[in-house]
N, C-alpha and C positions, 0 to 999 in steps of 0.2 A: 506495499501498502503504498510504499518511499513515492511512488513516482506520481501517485495523485495528492498529495498534501495539502497543509488544514484544511486550507477554504475545502477542498473539495468531502473531505471528513466533519463537515459541518453539514455540510449542502447534502451530504449522503443520508447525515444521522439522523435529521430531520425526517426530509423524505419517508425515512427508512422506520419513524417512532409513529406515522401518519398511516403510513402500510397494519405494521405493528397492530399497532390501538385497535384500525379496521378492521383486521383480520379474526381477531378476537375480542369481536365487539366489546371496546372497552369503553362502557358507559359511566359514565359519572372521575372521568379523570379530566384535567384542565387542557385543553393543549402543551398550556408550559410543563407541565407533568409528563403529557405524550414526546414532548421535544428530550427534553431530559432522558427518558426514557430508550428513545432516537438513540441517540445521540452516546448515552452508555452498555448499552443492547449492542450498538454498529463497531463501538469498544473491544469490546469483550468477547465477541464472534467474533473477530478479526483475529486479538490473543491465540483466542486459544485452539482458531486452526491454523496460525501459526504453529503454535509451541507444540503438538500435535508435529507438526512437519511438513507443512506443506505450503504450498506459494497460489499465495494470489495474485495474478497475472491479469486478468481481462475487469474488467467493470458491474461486466455480469455475475463472476463472482464474488465480488466486495457482496455487491445488491445483495444477494442472496446469503450468504454470510451471516450477510448485518441484518438483513430482516428477521433467521432462524436467530442469530441472541438479543434480537430487541422483545421475536415473541415466547423467551424463553425467560427474559428478566420480564416480563408482560405478566405471562400464565404467577409468578412467583407472586410479584408487588400482588399482584388478586387473592392468592395462597391468603397473605400475606393479611390483608385486608378483612380478609371472608374469617378467618380469626381470630384477628379486635373486633370481628363486631359479632362473633359467633358469644364473648366476654363481658 
């Protein structure tokens, strides 16, 4: 992802946050939270993918891995919110 730079990382993260929130039907989340989750999920997804020894060569790979990372992060956030609401 080094070739894409920090600006592309932010743009992709924001896009991924919107996509992931839409895919998991994230009702009740503000736009800001969705964007933050997208940025963090994008970063985590790419880091884990690289730690597994894979290279990210294309923008399609970046989008796919970032989306998966953001969806997993949103899923964990929803689980946390659900357990807090039960208490």
